[in-house]
C-alpha positions, 0 to 999 in steps of 0.5 A, spaced: 208 675 300 208 674 293 203 669 290 204 663 285 199 659 281 202 652 280 199 648 274 200 641 273 202 640 265 205 633 265 202 626 268 205 623 274 204 616 272 211 614 272 214 619 277 217 616 283 212 616 290 216 622 293 214 626 287 207 624 287 206 625 294 209 632 293 204 634 288 199 632 293 202 636 298 202 642 294 194 641 293 194 639 286 189 634 284 188 634 277 192 636 270 191 643 268 187 645 275 191 651 277 192 652 285 194 659 288 199 659 294 204 663 297 211 664 295 214 661 301 221 658 301 218 651 303 213 651 297 219 654 292 223 648 294 217 643 293 216 646 286 223 645 285 223 638 286 217 637 281 219 642 276 218 638 270 211 636 272 208 643 273 208 650 270 209 656 275 207 663 274 207 669 279 200 673 280 
C-alpha cells in the first residue's frame, strides 16, 4: 500500500470537538509535525474530514 505524509498546517483552535479528536486519532500532536501512515480507506476518510487543517503528500 501507498504511504501518506500528513502535516497539520492550521491550528485546531476553533475547530469542532470531533475534528480535534480526528486529528488526535491520526496521531498528529503538534503543528508542522509530519506523521506517516498507510493510505487505507479509513485513514483517507479521516483526512477528508480535516482537509482544511492538514497538508498531505504521497511518499
